[in-house]
C-alpha angles and dihedrals in degrees: 000000000000117000115231119188091212107039117200111262130202100240093207097053101034101043140055131192123240114198112248090226091068088082092058093063098070095233120177115254091250093052089048090052092050092046090049091052092049091050089049091052099041124115103245092219101046099026088226138120136163113208117157123247087250093054092048090046093053091051095045095035097240137114123267090249091054090049089052090054092052093045087056089051091051091049092050089051089050093237093124140014124208134208128191116241133197131219126204112220124218090262090055099256120139116231134178112268131200120294116268107230121205116194107222125211111279091228091069091056092046092050091051092046092052091047090053091049091051091049090051090050090051091051091048091049091050091050090050091049092050092046090051092048091049091048091051090048094049091047092051090047091053093049093051 
């Protein structure tokens, strides 16, 4: 068998797409790694997957607790939603299963991000207005 340094890859099976907009959201590198892994694992028809924190951690080289922190960040940014699952053991007992992750449309996360930015700008503008008014008041009090 001939060795080729760049073997031919099936682009459908060996690649996944990450939306360009993900880089506009200011995610931490860890959250970006976890999101990338979830996108890689997702079922392309249902947009769902259910890897464990441990599995994600092995792939992203982080602890399960760190993965949990980044999953919470992704949920807050509305990039994913999670649901608890249960597993029935062979002896009939119900146990907690892995979380079921649903990858949400990127536009929802972008809309929320832009709304937060606008709200922060409104707060900053209000602070500036109050600071200006206080400065004018203190200047007029000193002149009188």
